[in-house]
N, CA, C and O atoms as CSV, one atom per row, in Angstrom:
chain,resi,resn,atom,element,x,y,z
A,1,MET,N,N,10.531,41.545,61.433
A,1,MET,CA,C,11.339,40.896,62.442
A,1,MET,C,C,11.640,39.468,61.983
A,1,MET,O,O,10.734,38.717,61.621
A,2,LEU,N,N,12.894,39.114,62.002
A,2,LEU,CA,C,13.327,37.785,61.583
A,2,LEU,C,C,14.443,37.348,62.514
A,2,LEU,O,O,15.561,37.853,62.418
A,3,GLN,N,N,14.160,36.433,63.398
A,3,GLN,CA,C,15.140,35.992,64.384
A,3,GLN,C,C,15.680,37.193,65.162
A,3,GLN,O,O,16.884,37.278,65.408
A,4,GLY,N,N,14.816,38.108,65.544
A,4,GLY,CA,C,15.197,39.320,66.257
A,4,GLY,C,C,14.916,40.541,65.400
A,4,GLY,O,O,14.513,40.425,64.242
A,5,HIS,N,N,15.133,41.707,65.980
A,5,HIS,CA,C,14.885,42.941,65.236
A,5,HIS,C,C,15.899,43.109,64.109
A,5,HIS,O,O,17.080,42.799,64.266
A,6,ILE,N,N,15.424,43.597,62.989
A,6,ILE,CA,C,16.293,43.875,61.851
A,6,ILE,C,C,16.461,45.379,61.705
A,6,ILE,O,O,17.580,45.880,61.594
A,7,CYS,N,N,15.337,46.096,61.707
A,7,CYS,CA,C,15.411,47.545,61.564
A,7,CYS,C,C,14.197,48.187,62.219
A,7,CYS,O,O,13.208,47.526,62.537
A,8,ALA,N,N,14.305,49.487,62.407
A,8,ALA,CA,C,13.197,50.275,62.943
A,8,ALA,C,C,13.220,51.614,62.231
A,8,ALA,O,O,14.271,52.075,61.785
A,9,LEU,N,N,12.047,52.236,62.126
A,9,LEU,CA,C,11.938,53.553,61.495
A,9,LEU,C,C,11.555,54.573,62.550
A,9,LEU,O,O,10.756,54.288,63.442
A,10,LEU,N,N,12.123,55.751,62.446
A,10,LEU,CA,C,11.784,56.853,63.341
A,10,LEU,C,C,11.530,58.080,62.484
A,10,LEU,O,O,12.426,58.567,61.795
A,11,ALA,N,N,10.312,58.570,62.534
A,11,ALA,CA,C,9.964,59.781,61.788
A,11,ALA,C,C,10.245,60.989,62.669
A,11,ALA,O,O,9.709,61.091,63.773
A,12,ALA,N,N,11.074,61.897,62.193
A,12,ALA,CA,C,11.386,63.137,62.895
A,12,ALA,C,C,10.826,64.298,62.070
A,12,ALA,O,O,10.249,64.092,61.003
A,13,LYS,N,N,11.001,65.498,62.569
A,13,LYS,CA,C,10.431,66.669,61.905
A,13,LYS,C,C,10.991,66.879,60.495
A,13,LYS,O,O,10.255,67.240,59.576
A,14,ASP,N,N,12.291,66.650,60.332
A,14,ASP,CA,C,12.916,66.960,59.044
A,14,ASP,C,C,13.582,65.767,58.366
A,14,ASP,O,O,14.242,65.927,57.339
A,15,HIS,N,N,13.414,64.572,58.934
A,15,HIS,CA,C,14.026,63.398,58.315
A,15,HIS,C,C,13.391,62.121,58.875
A,15,HIS,O,O,12.616,62.156,59.831
A,16,VAL,N,N,13.738,61.014,58.260
A,16,VAL,CA,C,13.359,59.686,58.750
A,16,VAL,C,C,14.647,58.919,58.998
A,16,VAL,O,O,15.536,58.890,58.147
A,17,ASN,N,N,14.743,58.297,60.168
A,17,ASN,CA,C,15.897,57.456,60.477
A,17,ASN,C,C,15.521,56.003,60.271
A,17,ASN,O,O,14.456,55.555,60.696
A,18,VAL,N,N,16.398,55.282,59.622
A,18,VAL,CA,C,16.284,53.835,59.517
A,18,VAL,C,C,17.381,53.277,60.417
A,18,VAL,O,O,18.567,53.437,60.128
A,19,PHE,N,N,16.984,52.621,61.511
A,19,PHE,CA,C,17.938,52.011,62.422
A,19,PHE,C,C,18.165,50.573,61.974
A,19,PHE,O,O,17.218,49.795,61.860
A,20,LEU,N,N,19.403,50.230,61.724
A,20,LEU,CA,C,19.765,48.878,61.325
A,20,LEU,C,C,20.427,48.202,62.517
A,20,LEU,O,O,21.533,48.574,62.910
A,21,TYR,N,N,19.759,47.220,63.087
A,21,TYR,CA,C,20.300,46.543,64.257
A,21,TYR,C,C,21.434,45.606,63.868
A,21,TYR,O,O,21.522,45.146,62.729
A,22,ASP,N,N,22.288,45.337,64.827
A,22,ASP,CA,C,23.523,44.575,64.587
A,22,ASP,C,C,24.333,45.250,63.498
A,22,ASP,O,O,24.896,44.599,62.618
A,23,GLY,N,N,24.377,46.557,63.579
A,23,GLY,CA,C,25.051,47.363,62.558
A,23,GLY,C,C,26.523,47.066,62.392
A,23,GLY,O,O,27.082,47.271,61.314
A,24,ALA,N,N,27.159,46.585,63.448
A,24,ALA,CA,C,28.594,46.309,63.365
A,24,ALA,C,C,28.900,45.168,62.399
A,24,ALA,O,O,30.014,45.069,61.885
A,25,ILE,N,N,27.917,44.311,62.154
A,25,ILE,CA,C,28.181,43.188,61.250
A,25,ILE,C,C,27.668,43.457,59.833
A,25,ILE,O,O,27.790,42.610,58.948
A,26,VAL,N,N,27.095,44.642,59.629
A,26,VAL,CA,C,26.546,44.986,58.316
A,26,VAL,C,C,27.560,45.850,57.570
A,26,VAL,O,O,27.892,46.938,58.041
A,27,PRO,N,N,28.053,45.402,56.435
A,27,PRO,CA,C,28.986,46.231,55.674
A,27,PRO,C,C,28.273,47.445,55.064
A,27,PRO,O,O,27.079,47.397,54.771
A,28,ASP,N,N,29.023,48.522,54.882
A,28,ASP,CA,C,28.480,49.751,54.297
A,28,ASP,C,C,29.411,50.239,53.183
A,28,ASP,O,O,30.001,51.315,53.290
A,29,PRO,N,N,29.540,49.448,52.117
A,29,PRO,CA,C,30.501,49.799,51.063
A,29,PRO,C,C,30.174,51.096,50.332
A,29,PRO,O,O,31.068,51.717,49.758
A,30,GLU,N,N,28.905,51.519,50.340
A,30,GLU,CA,C,28.543,52.746,49.628
A,30,GLU,C,C,28.453,53.956,50.546
A,30,GLU,O,O,28.120,55.051,50.092
A,31,GLY,N,N,28.745,53.778,51.830
A,31,GLY,CA,C,28.802,54.888,52.767
A,31,GLY,C,C,27.474,55.579,53.030
A,31,GLY,O,O,27.424,56.806,53.121
A,32,ILE,N,N,26.391,54.808,53.154
A,32,ILE,CA,C,25.089,55.432,53.394
A,32,ILE,C,C,24.763,55.581,54.876
A,32,ILE,O,O,23.813,56.282,55.224
A,33,VAL,N,N,25.531,54.934,55.762
A,33,VAL,CA,C,25.308,55.062,57.198
A,33,VAL,C,C,25.650,56.491,57.603
A,33,VAL,O,O,26.714,57.005,57.258
A,34,THR,N,N,24.733,57.134,58.344
A,34,THR,CA,C,24.944,58.525,58.740
A,34,THR,C,C,25.289,58.670,60.218
A,34,THR,O,O,25.753,59.733,60.628
A,35,ALA,N,N,25.078,57.640,61.026
A,35,ALA,CA,C,25.414,57.703,62.453
A,35,ALA,C,C,25.591,56.291,62.995
A,35,ALA,O,O,25.059,55.326,62.445
A,36,GLY,N,N,26.345,56.189,64.078
A,36,GLY,CA,C,26.547,54.903,64.725
A,36,GLY,C,C,27.634,54.066,64.094
A,36,GLY,O,O,27.613,52.840,64.206
A,37,HIS,N,N,28.578,54.695,63.437
A,37,HIS,CA,C,29.632,53.946,62.734
A,37,HIS,C,C,30.399,53.005,63.659
A,37,HIS,O,O,30.771,51.905,63.251
A,38,GLU,N,N,30.636,53.425,64.894
A,38,GLU,CA,C,31.375,52.591,65.855
A,38,GLU,C,C,30.447,51.824,66.787
A,38,GLU,O,O,30.914,51.095,67.662
A,39,ASN,N,N,29.141,51.978,66.609
A,39,ASN,CA,C,28.160,51.337,67.473
A,39,ASN,C,C,28.005,49.871,67.091
A,39,ASN,O,O,27.821,49.549,65.918
A,40,LYS,N,N,28.079,48.994,68.066
A,40,LYS,CA,C,27.949,47.567,67.784
A,40,LYS,C,C,26.512,47.082,67.839
A,40,LYS,O,O,26.227,45.939,67.480
A,41,THR,N,N,25.592,47.952,68.292
A,41,THR,CA,C,24.191,47.572,68.415
A,41,THR,C,C,23.370,47.979,67.202
A,41,THR,O,O,22.566,47.191,66.704
A,42,ALA,N,N,23.565,49.197,66.725
A,42,ALA,CA,C,22.765,49.685,65.594
A,42,ALA,C,C,23.479,50.811,64.872
A,42,ALA,O,O,24.285,51.537,65.455
A,43,ARG,N,N,23.176,50.938,63.626
A,43,ARG,CA,C,23.641,52.048,62.802
A,43,ARG,C,C,22.408,52.748,62.265
A,43,ARG,O,O,21.318,52.176,62.244
A,44,THR,N,N,22.583,53.988,61.830
A,44,THR,CA,C,21.461,54.784,61.367
A,44,THR,C,C,21.709,55.294,59.956
A,44,THR,O,O,22.812,55.721,59.616
A,45,VAL,N,N,20.668,55.242,59.149
A,45,VAL,CA,C,20.666,55.879,57.840
A,45,VAL,C,C,19.560,56.929,57.895
A,45,VAL,O,O,18.383,56.586,58.008
A,46,ALA,N,N,19.933,58.203,57.817
A,46,ALA,CA,C,18.959,59.290,57.850
A,46,ALA,C,C,18.607,59.688,56.417
A,46,ALA,O,O,19.479,59.831,55.561
A,47,VAL,N,N,17.324,59.860,56.184
A,47,VAL,CA,C,16.850,60.276,54.864
A,47,VAL,C,C,16.064,61.568,55.052
A,47,VAL,O,O,15.096,61.611,55.810
A,48,ARG,N,N,16.483,62.611,54.362
A,48,ARG,CA,C,15.835,63.922,54.475
A,48,ARG,C,C,14.956,64.191,53.255
A,48,ARG,O,O,15.182,63.645,52.175
A,49,LYS,N,N,13.972,65.026,53.446
A,49,LYS,CA,C,13.039,65.371,52.382
A,49,LYS,C,C,13.806,65.866,51.158
A,49,LYS,O,O,14.695,66.711,51.264
A,50,GLY,N,N,13.452,65.332,50.018
A,50,GLY,CA,C,14.073,65.737,48.772
A,50,GLY,C,C,15.299,64.923,48.393
A,50,GLY,O,O,15.761,64.998,47.254
A,51,GLU,N,N,15.839,64.141,49.337
A,51,GLU,CA,C,16.994,63.301,49.032
A,51,GLU,C,C,16.563,62.044,48.283
A,51,GLU,O,O,15.461,61.534,48.488
A,52,THR,N,N,17.408,61.572,47.449
A,52,THR,CA,C,17.164,60.305,46.766
A,52,THR,C,C,17.680,59.179,47.648
A,52,THR,O,O,18.808,59.238,48.140
A,53,ILE,N,N,16.866,58.165,47.848
A,53,ILE,CA,C,17.269,57.017,48.652
A,53,ILE,C,C,18.064,56.070,47.768
A,53,ILE,O,O,17.639,55.717,46.668
A,54,ASN,N,N,19.221,55.666,48.264
A,54,ASN,CA,C,20.041,54.691,47.553
A,54,ASN,C,C,19.455,53.322,47.854
A,54,ASN,O,O,19.969,52.593,48.702
A,55,SER,N,N,18.389,52.978,47.167
A,55,SER,CA,C,17.641,51.745,47.426
A,55,SER,C,C,18.498,50.482,47.299
A,55,SER,O,O,18.406,49.606,48.158
A,56,PRO,N,N,19.323,50.359,46.263
A,56,PRO,CA,C,20.140,49.130,46.174
A,56,PRO,C,C,21.081,48.957,47.366
A,56,PRO,O,O,21.257,47.841,47.854
A,57,ALA,N,N,21.687,50.048,47.840
A,57,ALA,CA,C,22.603,49.955,48.970
A,57,ALA,C,C,21.849,49.626,50.254
A,57,ALA,O,O,22.310,48.808,51.049
A,58,LEU,N,N,20.697,50.254,50.465
A,58,LEU,CA,C,19.900,50.000,51.658
A,58,LEU,C,C,19.371,48.571,51.673
A,58,LEU,O,O,19.378,47.910,52.712
A,59,THR,N,N,18.916,48.105,50.530
A,59,THR,CA,C,18.422,46.734,50.414
A,59,THR,C,C,19.543,45.724,50.674
A,59,THR,O,O,19.321,44.708,51.333
A,60,ALA,N,N,20.718,45.994,50.172
A,60,ALA,CA,C,21.852,45.093,50.363
A,60,ALA,C,C,22.233,44.990,51.835
A,60,ALA,O,O,22.660,43.935,52.303
A,61,MET,N,N,22.075,46.101,52.564
A,61,MET,CA,C,22.403,46.067,53.992
A,61,MET,C,C,21.389,45.226,54.726
A,61,MET,O,O,21.483,45.067,55.944
């Protein structure tokens, strides 16, 4: 947490969601956001078992 929430993790049965708060102001040039594209509060990046995480893109966000 830095001057408010930055992100949160949610573990589900078949994936992990990374919620990025203030998602509307975070650019997504590599298209890793999986939900909340029009949401001004948060965007979600879902990572499923066996998928490779695009670490540079996630870190940049």
